[in-house]
Each structure stands twice: as C-alpha cells, then as structure tokens.
C-alpha positions as CSV (number, residue, x, y, z in Angstrom):
1,M,22.1,28.4,7.9
2,S,23.7,26.4,5.1
3,A,22.3,23.1,3.8
4,I,25.4,21.2,5.0
5,V,25.0,22.5,8.6
6,K,21.3,21.8,8.6
7,A,21.9,18.2,7.3
8,T,24.6,17.6,9.9
9,R,22.3,18.8,12.6
10,N,19.5,16.6,11.4
11,K,21.9,13.6,11.3
12,S,22.9,14.4,14.9
13,E,19.3,14.6,16.0
14,L,18.6,11.3,14.3
15,R,21.5,9.6,16.0
16,S,20.4,11.0,19.4
17,E,16.9,9.7,19.0
18,A,18.1,6.3,17.8
19,A,20.3,5.9,20.8
20,F,17.5,7.0,23.1
21,R,15.1,4.5,21.6
22,L,17.7,1.7,22.1
23,K,18.2,2.8,25.7
24,I,14.5,2.7,26.7
25,G,13.9,-0.4,24.6
26,V,11.3,0.9,22.1
27,A,13.5,0.4,19.0
28,N,12.2,-1.9,16.3
29,S,15.5,-3.6,15.6
30,A,14.5,-7.2,16.2
31,D,14.7,-8.2,12.5
32,W,18.1,-6.8,11.8
33,C,20.9,-9.2,10.8
34,L,24.7,-9.0,10.4
35,G,27.0,-10.4,7.8
36,A,29.4,-13.2,8.5
37,D,32.5,-11.0,8.6
38,T,30.8,-8.6,11.1
39,L,29.7,-11.6,13.3
40,G,33.2,-13.0,13.2
41,L,34.7,-9.7,14.3
42,L,32.3,-9.3,17.1
43,F,33.0,-12.9,18.3
44,K,36.7,-12.2,18.2
45,L,36.4,-9.0,20.2
46,A,34.1,-10.7,22.7
47,S,36.4,-13.6,23.3
48,S,39.1,-11.5,24.9
49,P,38.8,-9.6,28.1
50,E,41.0,-6.8,26.7
51,T,38.7,-6.2,23.7
52,V,35.2,-7.2,25.0
53,M,34.3,-3.5,25.6
54,D,35.3,-2.7,22.0
55,G,33.0,-5.4,20.9
56,L,30.1,-4.0,22.9
57,K,30.8,-0.5,21.6
58,L,30.8,-1.9,18.0
59,L,27.6,-3.8,18.6
60,H,25.9,-0.7,20.1
61,E,27.1,1.4,17.1
62,L,25.7,-1.2,14.7
63,Q,22.4,-1.3,16.5
64,T,22.1,2.5,16.6
65,H,22.8,2.7,12.9
66,Q,20.2,0.1,12.2
67,V,17.6,2.1,14.2
68,E,18.6,5.2,12.3
69,L,17.9,3.4,9.0
70,E,14.6,2.2,10.2
71,M,13.6,5.7,11.3
72,Q,14.6,7.1,8.0
73,Q,12.6,4.4,6.2
74,Q,9.5,5.3,8.3
75,E,9.9,9.0,7.5
76,L,10.3,8.2,3.8
77,E,7.1,6.1,3.8
78,H,5.2,8.8,5.7
79,S,6.4,11.4,3.2
80,A,5.4,9.2,0.3
81,Q,1.9,8.7,1.8
82,Q,1.5,12.5,2.3
83,H,2.7,13.1,-1.3
84,T,0.2,10.6,-2.6
85,K,-2.7,12.3,-0.6
86,Q,-1.6,15.7,-1.9
87,M,-1.5,14.5,-5.5
88,D,-4.9,12.9,-5.2
89,K,-6.3,16.1,-3.8
90,L,-4.9,18.2,-6.6
91,K,-6.3,15.7,-9.2
92,S,-9.7,16.1,-7.5
93,Y,-9.5,19.9,-7.8
94,F,-8.6,19.6,-11.5
95,E,-11.4,17.1,-12.2
96,H,-14.1,19.0,-10.3
97,A,-13.2,22.6,-11.4
98,P,-16.4,24.6,-12.2
99,F,-15.2,25.3,-15.7
100,G,-13.6,23.3,-18.5
101,Y,-9.9,22.8,-17.8
102,L,-7.5,21.4,-20.4
103,I,-3.8,20.9,-20.9
104,V,-2.8,21.3,-24.5
105,N,0.6,20.9,-26.1
106,R,2.2,23.2,-28.6
107,D,0.7,21.3,-31.5
108,G,-2.8,21.8,-30.1
109,E,-3.2,18.2,-28.9
110,I,-5.3,17.8,-25.8
111,I,-3.2,16.0,-23.1
112,H,-5.5,16.2,-20.1
113,C,-9.0,17.5,-19.5
114,N,-11.6,17.5,-16.8
115,S,-15.3,16.5,-16.8
116,A,-16.5,20.0,-17.5
117,A,-14.3,20.3,-20.6
118,V,-15.6,16.9,-21.9
119,M,-19.2,18.2,-21.5
120,L,-18.5,21.5,-23.2
121,L,-16.7,19.9,-26.1
122,G,-19.6,17.4,-26.5
123,S,-17.2,14.5,-26.2
124,K,-17.7,11.3,-24.3
125,N,-15.6,9.5,-21.6
126,K,-12.7,11.9,-22.3
127,S,-12.3,10.6,-25.8
128,C,-11.1,14.1,-26.7
129,V,-7.7,13.3,-25.1
130,G,-5.3,12.8,-27.9
131,Q,-7.3,14.9,-30.4
132,R,-6.3,18.4,-31.5
133,F,-8.4,21.1,-29.9
134,D,-8.9,22.9,-33.2
135,S,-10.6,19.8,-34.5
136,F,-13.6,20.8,-32.4
137,C,-13.5,24.4,-33.9
138,T,-14.9,25.8,-37.1
139,V,-12.3,26.5,-39.8
140,L,-12.0,30.2,-39.0
141,S,-11.7,29.6,-35.2
142,A,-9.1,26.9,-35.8
143,Y,-6.9,29.3,-37.8
144,G,-7.3,31.9,-35.1
145,L,-6.3,29.4,-32.4
146,Q,-3.2,28.2,-34.2
147,D,-2.0,31.8,-34.6
148,L,-2.7,32.5,-30.9
149,L,-0.7,29.5,-29.8
150,M,2.1,30.4,-32.1
151,H,2.5,33.9,-30.6
152,A,1.5,33.1,-27.1
153,V,3.5,35.0,-24.5
154,V,5.7,33.2,-22.1
155,E,4.6,35.2,-19.1
156,G,1.8,37.6,-18.2
157,P,-2.0,37.4,-17.8
158,P,-4.0,34.7,-19.7
159,V,-5.0,35.5,-23.2
160,M,-8.8,35.6,-23.7
161,C,-10.6,34.7,-27.0
162,V,-13.9,33.6,-28.2
163,L,-13.9,30.5,-30.4
164,E,-16.7,28.9,-32.4
165,L,-17.1,25.2,-32.1
166,K,-18.5,23.0,-34.7
167,P,-22.3,22.5,-34.3
168,G,-23.3,19.6,-32.2
169,R,-27.0,20.0,-32.3
170,G,-28.3,23.0,-34.1
171,R,-26.1,26.1,-34.6
172,P,-22.4,26.4,-33.8
173,R,-21.5,27.0,-30.1
174,R,-19.3,29.8,-29.0
175,M,-16.8,29.3,-26.2
176,Q,-14.8,31.7,-24.1
177,V,-11.3,30.4,-23.8
178,L,-8.6,31.6,-21.4
179,I,-5.1,30.5,-22.5
180,N,-2.0,30.6,-20.4
181,K,1.5,29.2,-20.8
182,S,1.9,26.1,-18.6
183,P,4.9,25.8,-16.3
184,E,5.6,22.6,-18.3
185,E,7.7,23.5,-21.4
186,G,5.7,23.3,-24.6
187,Q,2.2,23.1,-23.0
188,F,-0.7,25.5,-22.5
189,L,-3.5,25.7,-19.9
190,F,-7.0,26.2,-21.3
191,G,-9.9,27.5,-19.3
192,L,-13.2,26.9,-21.2
193,S,-16.7,28.2,-20.6
194,S,-19.8,28.7,-22.7
195,Y,-19.8,32.2,-24.1
196,D,-23.4,32.0,-25.1
197,Q,-24.3,31.0,-21.6
198,L,-22.4,34.0,-20.2
199,L,-24.4,36.3,-22.4
200,K,-27.6,35.0,-20.9
201,V,-26.5,35.8,-17.4
C-alpha cells in the first residue's frame, strides 16, 4: 500500500471518529472560536430559510475539523511523551553500561562518556568530555590510536587494541579498547575495559 493511500485512509478514519465524537457529545470542542468573517457567513446563512441548512452543514464541518485538530494534537503530545521516555531509557542504558562507553570524534576528542569510562580514565565528574582521548595515553599508545582512527574501516566488526594509559597511581594501566565507526558521520564508538583486570580473571 502506498504512503498516499495510507495517509488518505488515516485521514478518513480521523474524520469518522471526529464526527462520531461530536454525535455522542464527547468531543472537547468547547474552547474553539471562529473568525469574524466565518461568523458573519454563518449568520447570513442562518438568517434565510433557504440557506439555513447550508449554515448548519458548514457549522458541523467546522466543528468536525476542530475536533480532528484536537485529536491530532493529542496524538502528537502522546508521541512526544513516548519519545521522551524512550530517549531517557536509552540514556540510562548508556550511562549504566557495565563497561566504559565513549563517543569520540575524528580528532580523538571525547564527546560523550558514561560513568564507567570516567572511572577507568581516572577522571572526575566527566571532566574528560572535551579532552582528546589520546591525552590519557602514553606517547606510544597515542600514536597507535591516531593511526587506528585514521585507517578505521567504515563497516565491519569492531577493531580491538590494547592501549597503555598514563600512570595514575603507580605503573601505567593497560586498557582493552573496542572501536567501531558510529552511525553519526565523523564519530567513533569506544568500548573500554581494564586489560589488566581481564588477565586476572
């Protein structure tokens, strides 16, 4: 079925429901208003026996159209609420992922990160956002990361590498990083976990 046919059918269904709501008296059309020109036309039609039925038909048409608009507004508000709930749920999944999750641009700058990534990088309160990821790496790992991002494939499985981060307390820390191209142009998705911790398992 084409989009045009489907849209027409939906419009027809909307009109039928609006007319039904008006008929049984459950339409919320008490707060609707008409312009001066429309009121003048209705008054003119209602003042003559020959055109009074035309006036009633026009009034009914206007009421039905008003109810249609109200129903569409309700549907839009409901869709917006559902969209907001879905976005909040996805943000929660991102924030509470059991591994470090980052979004990094082509220049290596961290755009978004979750709490696990903040902890693994040794940062505080997501202060790592806006910094280059390679600024947390040793010089050798930073060069390796730059080369990896430069030649990253557009499609395919994530690229895995082990990077050495600058020492926080004691010796440098090694991190296993999974890198994939983001659906967003010019961005990468990083999955981060402690490589040293993996070796202990």
